C-alpha positions in Angstrom: -15.1 -27.6 10.7 -11.9 -27.4 12.7 -10.8 -24.2 14.2 -8.7 -22.6 11.4 -5.7 -22.0 13.6 -5.2 -25.7 14.0 -4.0 -25.8 10.4 -0.7 -24.6 11.7 -0.2 -27.4 14.3 -2.4 -30.4 15.0 -4.1 -31.0 18.4 -2.0 -34.1 18.8 1.3 -32.2 18.2 0.3 -29.6 20.7 -0.6 -32.2 23.3 2.8 -33.9 22.8 4.6 -30.6 23.2 2.5 -29.9 26.4 3.7 -33.1 28.0 7.2 -32.6 26.9 7.5 -29.2 28.4 5.3 -29.7 31.6 5.5 -33.4 32.3 3.5 -36.5 31.7 0.7 -35.3 34.1 -0.1 -32.4 31.8 -3.0 -32.9 29.4 -5.8 -30.8 27.9 -9.3 -31.2 26.7 -11.8 -29.1 24.8 -13.8 -26.6 26.8 -16.8 -27.5 24.7 -16.8 -29.1 21.2 -13.4 -30.3 19.9 -14.0 -28.3 16.7 -14.7 -25.0 18.6 -12.4 -22.6 20.4 -11.3 -23.2 24.0 -9.1 -25.6 25.9 -8.9 -26.7 29.5 -5.3 -27.5 30.5 -4.6 -29.8 33.5 -1.4 -30.5 35.3 0.2 -27.1 34.9 1.1 -25.1 38.0 1.1 -21.4 37.1 2.3 -20.5 40.5 5.7 -21.6 39.3 7.8 -19.3 36.9 7.8 -20.4 33.3 10.9 -21.4 31.4 11.3 -19.5 28.1 10.1 -22.5 26.1 7.1 -23.0 28.4 6.2 -19.3 28.0 6.4 -19.5 24.3 4.2 -22.6 24.2 1.6 -20.8 26.3 1.4 -18.1 23.7 1.1 -20.8 21.0 -1.7 -22.5 22.8 -3.6 -19.2 23.0 -3.0 -18.5 19.3 -4.6 -21.9 18.5 -7.5 -22.0 20.9 -8.3 -18.4 21.8 -9.5 -19.2 25.3 -7.5 -21.3 27.8 -8.6 -22.4 31.3 -6.2 -23.8 33.9 -8.0 -25.4 36.9 -6.8 -26.0 40.4 -4.3 -23.1 40.7 -4.8 -22.8 44.5 -7.0 -21.0 46.9 -5.6 -19.4 50.1 -2.0 -19.9 48.9 -2.5 -18.1 45.6 -1.0 -14.6 45.0 -2.0 -12.3 42.2 1.7 -11.7 41.8 1.8 -15.1 40.0 -1.0 -13.9 37.7 0.9 -10.7 36.9 4.1 -12.5 36.2 2.2 -14.8 33.8 0.6 -11.8 32.1 4.0 -10.3 31.4 4.7 -13.2 29.0 1.7 -12.2 26.8 2.3 -8.5 26.9 2.9 -5.5 29.1 0.3 -5.3 31.9 -2.1 -2.3 31.9 -2.8 -0.6 35.2 -6.5 0.0 35.8 -7.5 3.7 36.2 -9.9 2.9 39.1 -6.9 1.9 41.2 -5.8 5.5 41.3 -7.3 8.3 43.4 -6.4 11.0 40.9 -6.2 9.4 37.5 -8.3 12.2 35.8 -6.2 14.9 37.4 -3.1 13.1 36.3 -4.4 13.0 32.7 -5.3 16.7 32.7 -2.4 18.2 34.6 0.4 15.6 34.9 0.0 15.5 38.7 1.9 12.5 40.2 -0.3 9.5 40.5 -1.6 8.4 43.8 -3.1 5.0 44.6 -6.5 4.8 46.2 -6.3 5.1 50.0 -6.8 1.8 51.8 -10.4 2.5 52.8 -11.3 2.9 49.1 -9.3 0.1 47.6 -11.5 -2.5 45.9 -9.9 -5.5 47.8 -10.6 -3.9 51.2 -14.2 -3.1 50.2 -14.7 -6.7 49.3 -13.3 -7.9 52.6 -16.0 -5.9 54.5 -18.9 -7.9 52.9 -18.5 -11.2 54.8 -15.7 -10.9 57.4 -14.0 -14.2 58.2 -15.8 -15.8 55.3 -14.3 -14.2 52.2 -11.0 -12.3 52.0 -9.3 -11.2 48.9 -6.2 -13.1 47.9 -2.7 -11.6 48.3 -1.6 -9.1 45.6 -5.0 -7.6 44.9 -3.6 -4.2 45.6 -1.4 -4.2 42.5 -2.3 -1.3 40.1 -2.5 -3.9 37.3 -5.3 -5.9 39.0 -8.9 -5.1 38.4 -11.1 -6.7 41.1 -14.3 -7.9 39.3 -17.2 -9.0 41.5 -20.2 -8.2 43.6 -18.8 -7.9 47.1 -18.4 -4.1 47.6 -21.5 -2.8 49.2 -22.7 -6.4 49.9 -23.3 -8.0 53.3 -25.7 -10.3 55.2 -28.0 -7.3 56.0 -28.2 -6.0 52.4 -31.1 -6.2 50.0 -30.2 -8.0 46.7 -29.7 -5.9 43.6 -29.4 -7.0 40.0 -27.6 -5.8 36.9 -27.9 -6.5 33.2 -25.1 -7.8 30.9 -22.6 -5.5 29.3 -22.1 -4.8 25.6 -20.3 -7.3 23.5 -16.7 -6.0 23.3 -13.0 -6.6 23.4 -11.0 -4.9 26.1 -9.7 -1.4 25.3 -9.4 -1.6 21.5 -9.8 2.1 21.0 -6.1 2.8 21.5 -3.4 2.7 18.7 -2.0 -0.4 20.3 -5.0 -2.4 21.5 -5.0 -4.9 24.3 -4.0 -8.4 23.1 -4.7 -10.6 26.1 -6.9 -10.6 29.2 -7.0 -13.1 32.1 -9.0 -13.9 35.2 -8.0 -15.6 38.4 -11.3 -16.9 40.0 -11.6 -16.9 43.8 -15.4 -17.3 44.1 -18.1 -18.3 41.6 -21.8 -18.3 42.5 -23.1 -21.6 43.7 -26.6 -20.5 44.7 -29.4 -21.6 42.3 -33.0 -20.6 42.1 -35.4 -23.6 42.8 -37.8 -22.5 40.1 -35.3 -22.2 37.2 -32.2 -23.9 38.3 -30.2 -20.8 37.4 -28.4 -18.3 39.6 -30.3 -15.3 38.3 -33.3 -14.4 36.2 -32.5 -12.6 33.0 -32.2 -8.8 33.5 -32.8 -6.8 30.3 -30.8 -3.7 29.7 -32.3 -0.3 30.0 -33.8 1.4 26.9 -31.0 3.0 24.8 -28.4 0.5 25.9 -28.0 -0.5 22.3 -29.0 1.6 19.2 -32.8 1.7 18.9 -32.7 0.7 15.3 -30.8 -2.5 15.9 -32.6 -5.4 14.1 -34.6 -8.0 16.0 -32.3 -10.9 15.2 -29.2 -8.9 16.3 -30.9 -7.8 19.4 -32.0 -11.4 20.3 -28.4 -12.6 19.8 -26.9 -9.8 21.9 -29.2 -10.5 24.8 -29.0 -14.3 24.7 -26.8 -14.5 27.8 -25.9 -17.2 30.4 -27.5 -16.9 33.8 -25.0 -18.6 36.2 -22.2 -16.0 36.2 -20.4 -17.3 33.1 -18.4 -15.2 30.8 -19.8 -15.3 27.3 -17.3 -15.6 24.3 -17.8 -15.4 20.5 -15.2 -16.8 18.1 -14.3 -14.2 15.5 -11.8 -16.6 13.8 -14.4 -19.2 12.8 -16.9 -16.5 12.0 -14.5 -14.9 9.5 -13.4 -18.2 8.0 -17.1 -19.2 7.4 -17.7 -16.1 5.2 -17.6 -16.4 1.4 -14.1 -15.8 0.0 -15.3 -12.7 -1.9 -16.6 -11.2 1.3 -13.4 -12.1 3.2 -11.4 -10.3 0.6 -13.6 -7.2 0.9 -13.3 -7.1 4.7 -9.5 -7.5 4.6 -9.4 -4.2 2.7 -11.8 -2.5 5.2 -10.4 0.1 7.6 -12.2 1.5 10.6 -11.7 4.7 12.5 -11.5 4.1 16.2 -11.6 6.8 18.8 -12.7 7.5 22.3 -14.8 10.6 21.8 -16.8 11.7 18.7 -14.7 14.8 18.3 -11.4 12.9 18.2 -9.7 12.4 14.9 -8.9 8.8 15.9 -6.9 6.5 13.6 -7.6 4.0 11.0 -7.1 0.3 11.8 -7.8 -2.8 9.8 -11.1 -4.6 10.6 -9.4 -8.0 10.0 -6.6 -8.9 12.3 -3.9 -11.2 11.1 -2.0 -13.2 13.8 1.7 -12.6 13.1 2.6 -16.0 14.5 0.1 -18.2 12.7 -1.4 -16.1 9.9 -4.9 -16.8 11.2 -7.4 -14.1 10.4 -10.1 -12.8 12.7 -12.6 -10.0 12.9 -11.3 -7.6 15.6 -14.5 -6.6 17.4 -16.6 -5.2 14.6 -19.3 -4.0 16.9 -18.8 -0.4 18.1 -21.3 1.3 15.8 -24.1 0.4 18.3 -22.4 0.7 21.7 -23.4 2.8 24.6 -23.2 6.6 25.0 -19.8 6.8 26.6 -17.6 5.8 23.6 -17.8 7.1 20.1 -19.1 4.7 17.5 -16.6 3.1 15.1 -16.7 4.6 11.6 -16.0 2.5 8.6 -13.6 4.4 6.3 -15.6 5.8 3.4 -19.0 5.3 5.0 -21.3 7.6 6.9 -22.2 6.9 10.6 -25.5 5.4 9.5 -24.0 3.2 6.8 -21.2 2.2 9.2 -23.7 1.0 11.8 -25.6 -1.1 9.2 -22.3 -2.6 7.9 -21.0 -3.5 11.4 -24.4 -4.6 12.8 -24.6 -7.2 10.0 -21.1 -8.5 11.0 -22.0 -8.5 14.7 -25.1 -10.5 14.0 -23.0 -13.0 12.1 -20.4 -13.3 14.8 -23.0 -13.8 17.6 -24.7 -16.8 16.0 -25.0 -19.7 18.5 -22.5 -21.8 16.6 -19.7 -19.3 17.3 -20.7 -18.8 21.0 -19.2 -20.4 24.1 -20.3 -19.6 27.7 -17.5 -20.2 30.1 -18.4 -21.5 33.5 -16.0 -20.2 36.2 -14.7 -22.4 38.9 -12.8 -21.3 42.1 -9.1 -21.7 41.5 -9.2 -21.3 37.7 -7.0 -19.1 35.7 -8.7 -18.3 32.4 -6.9 -16.5 29.5 -8.4 -15.1 26.3 -7.2 -13.4 23.2 -8.9 -10.1 22.5 -7.9 -10.3 18.9 -9.9 -13.5 18.2 -12.9 -13.3 20.5 -15.6 -11.0 21.6 -16.8 -11.4 25.2 -19.5 -10.2 27.5 -20.2 -10.2 31.3 -23.6 -11.8 32.2 -26.5 -10.5 34.1 -25.6 -10.8 37.8 -26.6 -10.1 41.3 -24.7 -6.8 41.9 -25.4 -6.7 45.7 -25.7 -9.9 47.6 -26.5 -11.0 51.2 -25.0 -14.6 51.2 -21.5 -15.9 50.3 -23.0 -18.5 48.0 -23.9 -15.6 45.6 -20.3 -14.2 45.6 -18.6 -13.7 42.2 -15.1 -12.6 42.8 -12.4 -12.6 40.1 -9.3 -10.6 39.3 -8.5 -9.4 35.8 -5.1 -8.4 34.3 -4.9 -7.3 30.7 -1.8 -6.9 28.5 -0.7 -5.3 25.3 2.3 -5.4 23.0 4.6 -8.2 22.0 4.9 -11.5 23.9 8.0 -11.9 26.0 9.3 -15.3 26.9 12.2 -14.2 29.3 11.4 -11.8 32.1 11.6 -9.0 33.0 10.2 -7.4 29.8 12.5 -5.1 27.8 9.9 -2.5 26.8 11.5 0.9 26.3 10.5 3.9 28.4 9.4 5.7 25.3 7.0 2.7 24.4 5.7 2.6 27.9 5.0 6.3 28.0 3.3 6.2 24.6 1.1 3.0 25.1 0.6 2.3 28.8 -1.7 4.8 30.5 -0.9 5.5 33.2 2.8 4.4 32.7 3.5 1.2 34.6 5.9 -1.7 34.8 5.5 -4.8 37.0 8.1 -4.6 39.9 10.9 -7.0 39.2 10.5 -8.6 42.6 
């Protein structure tokens, strides 16, 4: 079946608008199957500022396809300031706590924030791994940029180390205003492959207790079916919802879940089904937290016990993680990849966490956003909204 969001605008209409706004060289193709989520968009230079109509169309494309990838965005000449400018169109960028030396003290006492000293900044730690071979791109020191990769602690004299995949999740959905959009700029993707399997890495199972011990065998198998070449795994919660019987859809649309960071928190009720305000498309907004790890409180379905909440949500997660809703995205150097946190789940794959050769490098930069899209920059978020929803408070510098 076609992706339900396409009922709003046809693929041909979107392609025509793409060329009208960006020129005849612009075109797109499915990332996988035409009936599945995801689109690779060629001929668009995201180093250039977007006109308001172009920015609005970018949001429209993401509304329709959930995952977008823009290849050939540059290498040595790329600056993450371009990525942060782009992110502002989708929402207000969120600074990452690890970029600050005293984030926890700031949260407890209100002490003025201090960025990490240069010797502890992620980009500088990456630069130490293979000097003169791999150097982080310009702008990696922005508080909004999370450096994602395996270079800190790596080097030609190091022993390889391995890590398992993460939990299936959406980025920071436990706040009253959850993240809407995340994006990667890819500098390095692993090119090494094992001669025995043809993959970058052997599968690395998670430690005991990583998921709830009573998770069913089918759900466990679907959780752990991960790509092995450094891809990011996605699951389409739009199609997964649309394929449910209408009676079950109606029930889920009335379901509220209590999200919170800690078990003792009161938290707040949020709808399990997200309705896109621009298209009317409905999706399951990450119905998975009842079985997550030890650091974040499980989601509680309103009116159900913890045990019954877990059973309820595990059934949904098993449905969402069926192979027909899955897409494993292969990263390529120079790509910008954007995804909607409202209409997908995602997961990081097993990886080499410490490496001794540049061919094993996985180096990407993530920026995430929340709030309403904005087609003309700078954004006009009020100080009160920033203080209430962006932690720590942050605005992209206008320069």
